[in-house]
N, C-alpha and C positions, 0 to 999 in steps of 0.2 A: 504494500499499500504506500510506503513511504517513498518508493521509487517513482510513483506517479506524481509526486510533489517536487522531488529534488531537483529536477532539471528544468523547471519552468522558469524563464527569464523574468527578472523583475526590473522595472524602470530605475534608472539612476536617481538617487536621492541622498539626503544627508544621512549621516551614520545613525541608523535607527536605535543603537544602543544608548545614545545620549539624548534622544528626543523625549520630551515630556508626553505623558498619555493625554489623550483627548479630554476635554472637560465634560461635565454632566450636561447633557442636551437640555434645552429649555422646553422642549415639546417631545412628544412621542412616547412610545411604551417603555416605561422604566419599572422594573420589579423592585419593590421597596418593602423591606421587612425589618424587624428589630429582633435582636437576640441578646441573651446575657452571656458574658464572657465567663466560661467555666475555669476552674482552677486547674483542669487537666491540660489546658493549652498554654499555661503561663510558665515562664522560665525562672531562674533564681532571682531575677530583678523584678518579678511580677509583670513582665512584658508578655505580650501575646507572641508566642513563639512562631518561626517561619512555618513549621508543619502544621500548626494550629490554624494559621492563615489559610494554608492549602485546604484543610478540612472544611473551613467555612465556604471557601470558593466551590468546593465539590458539592457540599449540602445546598448552597444557593442555586447551583445549576439544576439539580434535580428539583428543588421547590419551585423554581421558575417554570420548568416544564410542566409541573403539575398545575401551577397557576394558570398557564395558557392553555391547558387541556391537551398538551402535545406529548405527554410522557408515553402514551400507548403507541403513537405513531412515530416518535423519535426517541426511543429509549437508549440507544446505543451511541455514544460519542467517545472519541479519543482526543486527549489534549496533546497538541504537538509542541506548544511553547506556552510558558507561563512567565509573565513579568510581574514582579511585585516591587512597588516603591514604598518603603517605610519612611514616610515624611516626618511623622511624629509617632513615636511608639504608643501602642494601646497598653495602658496600665490597668491591671486588676485592682479593685472591682470595677466593672464597667458594663454599661448597656451599649450595645453595638447597633448602628443602623447601617444596613447593607443594601446598596442600590446596584442593580445589574441591568445592563443594557447592551444593544449590539453597536459596535463601532465601525463595523465592515462586514460585508457578506458577499458570498458567491453561491451558486446552487448547491454545492456540496460541503462548504465549510464557512466558518465566520469567526471574526474576533469579537469577544465579549468583554466589556469592561465591567468591573466591580469597584465600587468605592466603599470603604469601610471607615465610618466615623464612630467615635465613642464620646460618651458623655464626660469621660475623664480627659478629653482634649487630643486624643489620638486621631491620626489620619493616615490611611493606607490606600494607595491607588494601585489597581491591578488590570492586566489585560491577559486574556488567554485565547490562543488559536486553536479552535474546536473543530474536529472533523466529524461529520456525520457518517456512520459506518454501517454496512450490512453485516450483521453479526455472523452470516454463514461464510461469507467470502472475505470478510475483514478488509473490505476496499471501501473507498468513498462512495456514497450514494446520495441522490438528490433529496433535498428537504421538499416537504409539501408546499404548494403555492401559497397557501393561507399563512403558513409559518414564515415563509420568505417575506411576504408583504408586510407582516406585522414587525418583523425585525428591521425592515427598511425604514420604518417610521423615525428612527434615531439616527440614520447615517445616509449619506449621499454616495458612499463608496459601496457599489453594488457589483464590483469585480475584484474583489480582494484576492491577492495572489500570495502564495508562500514564498518567503525569502529567508534563507539560513542566515542567522546573525552570528552564530558561534561555530567557527569551522577550524579552529586551531588543531594541528595534529597532536596525537597522544604523545606525551613526553617519554623519552627513553628510559627514564628512571623508574625504579620499582615503585608500585602502588602499595597502599595500605589495605589489607583485607577488611572488608565490611560485612558482618554477618547479616543474613536475611532470616526473616521469621515466616512461618506458615501463615500467621495472622496478617501479613503483608500482602497476601494473594487476592486478586480480584476476580470478577465474573469470567473474564477472559483467560484466567490462570496466568496473568502478568503480575508483577509487583505493582502495587497501587501507586498512584501519584504521590500521596503523602509520605510513602516510604523513601522516595528519592529525596524528599525534603528532610527526612531524618538525617540522611547523610550530609546534606547541605548544611544544616544546623550544626552537626558535630564538627565539621571541618572549617566552619567560618566564625564560630562562637568567640574565638579569640582574636579575631581581626578588629580590634577595638579602634584602630585608626580609621576604619571604614564605617563601622556600625555605630559609633557614637555621634555621627551626623546623618543627615538625610542620605539613605542608601537605597540601591536598586539590586535586586536578585533578578537574574534571567535564567531559566532552565529550559533547555531544549531536549526533547525526547526523540532520539534517533531510531532506536530499536527497542523491542520489549526486552525486559529482564524477567526471567522465570525463576520460581523457587527452586533451590537446589544448585542453581549456577553459582560459581565462585566470583563475587564482585570485588573489584579493587578500585580504590579511590586514588587518583593522581592529583597533585595540586602544583600550581605555579603562582608565585607571588610577583606582582609588579607594583610600582609605586601607587598606582591608582586602581588597581584591580587584583582580585584573587579569583583564579580559575580552577575549576574542578573538572576532571573527567571521570565518568563511572564506566568502568570497562569490564568485559568478561573475556579471558584469554587474549587480552590486548586488542580486543574489538570494542570500539567506543559506542556505548549504548546511549549515553546522554552527556551533555556538557552543561555546566552551570557557571555562572560568574557573579560575583559581588563587586560593586563599583559604586561611586557617588551618584546620587540622584539629584536632578534639578527640580526645584519647587515651581 
């Protein structure tokens, strides 16, 4: 399935890694819910952890499909990329306001923005590249016309294309083994999105020079990771970024990067 996206040309543009995410639209369909921040998702500083953010994004996606009556017709999606801008950390205790809307769409995939505000002053901006898939073939499949039209109410970009942002080659140095758990397995027998973020949190938590100011996480999923595979994490530090490769037998399955974010 990924091969169907990897070679599509993209128009020349500014470096997407440094561009701010689109603002909340003034009109159109925006899914808007409130939730309480649970203690299970907070770190030692009482901040909402990055894997906790990922769980809220996943749950908001399902709840949004239920809200629009599209869960039965569009139950299967795969996230190809997630961008998370932690502009002001969410601190427990907190009530969260989560707004989700479409920022770009094509017949088989879309980019979905999620803003998380908290009554404790936190602000997190996110965007995910979601692919609608056929569960039998695991290939991209068209969304229904009514779903497409509803998502179009918040964006003028109706021909969104995939563009790889992170493509640095795997370092030659030896990685660090990262254990996987059976509880990390999803419906497709792949490791869940949040399990990737467990690794990202583990290997970026000490990058204080980056995470003590507004910062951006980008995670691109290249190939699935399955339970039982031996996962290694490779890292590379630069003055303004920390990059992680998640590999199995030196085959890069995902790449993540932590870098400064612009407000």
